[in-house]
TIDREN-469888 format. One record per residue (C-alpha): y, z, x. Coordinates in pm, 1 decimal, padded with zeros to 6 digits. Last residue first. Layout:
BEGIN
[marfi [Y; Z; X]] ...
***
This chain:
BEGIN
[marfi [01367.7; 03316.4; 07397.7]] [marfi [01442.5; 03057.3; 07129.9]] [marfi [01760.1; 03104.0; 06921.4]] [marfi [01706.5; 03192.0; 06555.8]] [marfi [01761.1; 02912.6; 06297.9]] [marfi [01392.4; 02870.8; 06221.9]] [marfi [01343.9; 03246.6; 06190.7]] [marfi [01620.7; 03275.9; 05931.1]] [marfi [01484.6; 02982.2; 05734.7]] [marfi [01132.7; 03129.2; 05735.6]] [marfi [01267.7; 03469.3; 05630.0]] [marfi [01456.7; 03311.7; 05338.8]] [marfi [01141.4; 03125.5; 05230.4]] [marfi [00941.2; 03449.3; 05239.9]] [marfi [01210.6; 03623.9; 05033.7]] [marfi [01200.5; 03344.2; 04774.9]] [marfi [00821.8; 03352.4; 04752.2]] [marfi [00829.7; 03730.3; 04694.2]] [marfi [01102.3; 03699.6; 04430.9]] [marfi [00906.0; 03426.8; 04250.6]] [marfi [00585.9; 03633.0; 04256.4]] [marfi [00764.5; 03941.0; 04120.9]] [marfi [00925.3; 03734.9; 03842.0]] [marfi [00586.1; 03590.6; 03742.4]] [marfi [00431.7; 03937.8; 03732.8]] [marfi [00711.3; 04066.6; 03508.9]] [marfi [00690.5; 03761.9; 03278.3]] [marfi [00320.0; 03829.7; 03213.1]] [marfi [00395.0; 04153.0; 03026.1]] [marfi [00356.7; 04496.4; 03183.0]] [marfi [00079.0; 04732.7; 03086.5]] [marfi [00061.8; 05096.5; 02968.6]] [marfi [00433.6; 05152.4; 03034.1]] [marfi [00546.2; 05510.8; 02984.8]] [marfi [00686.0; 05771.2; 02743.6]] [marfi [00917.2; 05559.3; 02531.6]] [marfi [01100.4; 05736.1; 02248.9]] [marfi [01445.6; 05745.4; 02411.9]] [marfi [01433.4; 05388.3; 02543.6]] [marfi [01296.8; 05263.0; 02210.5]] [marfi [01582.4; 05434.9; 02024.9]] [marfi [01843.3; 05283.5; 02259.6]] [marfi [01697.1; 04934.4; 02210.3]] [marfi [01736.2; 04961.6; 01831.7]] [marfi [01402.3; 04939.8; 01651.7]] [marfi [01235.8; 04652.1; 01463.9]] [marfi [00888.1; 04727.7; 01335.8]] [marfi [00561.4; 04537.6; 01296.2]] [marfi [00248.0; 04710.5; 01165.1]] [marfi [-00070.5; 04586.9; 01336.2]] [marfi [-00275.4; 04899.4; 01255.6]] [marfi [-00356.2; 05049.5; 01595.2]] [marfi [-00171.2; 04831.3; 01845.2]] [marfi [00154.1; 04880.5; 01653.7]] [marfi [00371.9; 04570.1; 01691.9]] [marfi [00721.1; 04583.8; 01838.3]] [marfi [01053.3; 04407.0; 01784.9]] [marfi [01330.0; 04548.4; 02004.8]] [marfi [01688.5; 04543.7; 01880.7]] [marfi [01985.5; 04432.1; 02091.2]] [marfi [01754.3; 04150.3; 02194.2]] [marfi [01383.2; 04127.4; 02255.7]] [marfi [01071.6; 04034.4; 02059.0]] [marfi [00696.3; 04105.1; 02057.5]] [marfi [00675.9; 04430.1; 02256.4]] [marfi [00327.9; 04581.2; 02213.4]] [marfi [00293.6; 04939.7; 02089.2]] [marfi [00064.4; 05224.9; 02186.8]] [marfi [00056.7; 05578.5; 02044.1]] [marfi [-00187.9; 05503.9; 01762.0]] [marfi [-00265.7; 05762.1; 01491.2]] [marfi [-00210.3; 05542.3; 01183.5]] [marfi [00105.0; 05748.0; 01112.2]] [marfi [00243.1; 05623.7; 01449.0]] [marfi [00204.8; 05878.7; 01725.4]] [marfi [00503.5; 06047.7; 01892.4]] [marfi [00611.7; 06001.6; 02253.5]] [marfi [00569.2; 05624.4; 02274.6]] [marfi [00323.9; 05439.1; 02496.9]] [marfi [00435.8; 05087.0; 02571.6]] [marfi [00254.6; 04754.2; 02614.5]] [marfi [00482.4; 04483.8; 02755.0]] [marfi [00407.5; 04137.2; 02614.8]] [marfi [00767.2; 04026.1; 02570.8]] [marfi [00967.9; 04176.7; 02853.2]] [marfi [01146.1; 04510.8; 02885.2]] [marfi [01389.4; 04617.2; 03154.5]] [marfi [01540.0; 04945.3; 03037.6]] [marfi [01913.6; 04912.5; 02989.6]] [marfi [02142.6; 04993.0; 03280.9]] [marfi [02374.7; 05292.5; 03322.6]] [marfi [02136.6; 05537.7; 03163.3]] [marfi [02312.6; 05788.8; 02941.0]] [marfi [02334.7; 06147.3; 03061.3]] [marfi [02184.9; 06418.1; 02842.1]] 
***
């Protein structure tokens, strides 16, 4: 299996579905901390675990919900691109 070139982009508040259920029966986890290791909380029983980033990437099935930082980043990128377009249009020669 080929290794991903870039790490998975996770933010605090992401809700993930993992491939195997936790012993409580829940498949969903909420990301509560980031770094080389990922801190997560089980949405079923509240258990907190610390897993290496690589392990989380391998066990993750999909995103259930993205954290608020993802939406904020998308809004900022959209505003920035609109500002760049406005500057480009302002500097264009008139026809």
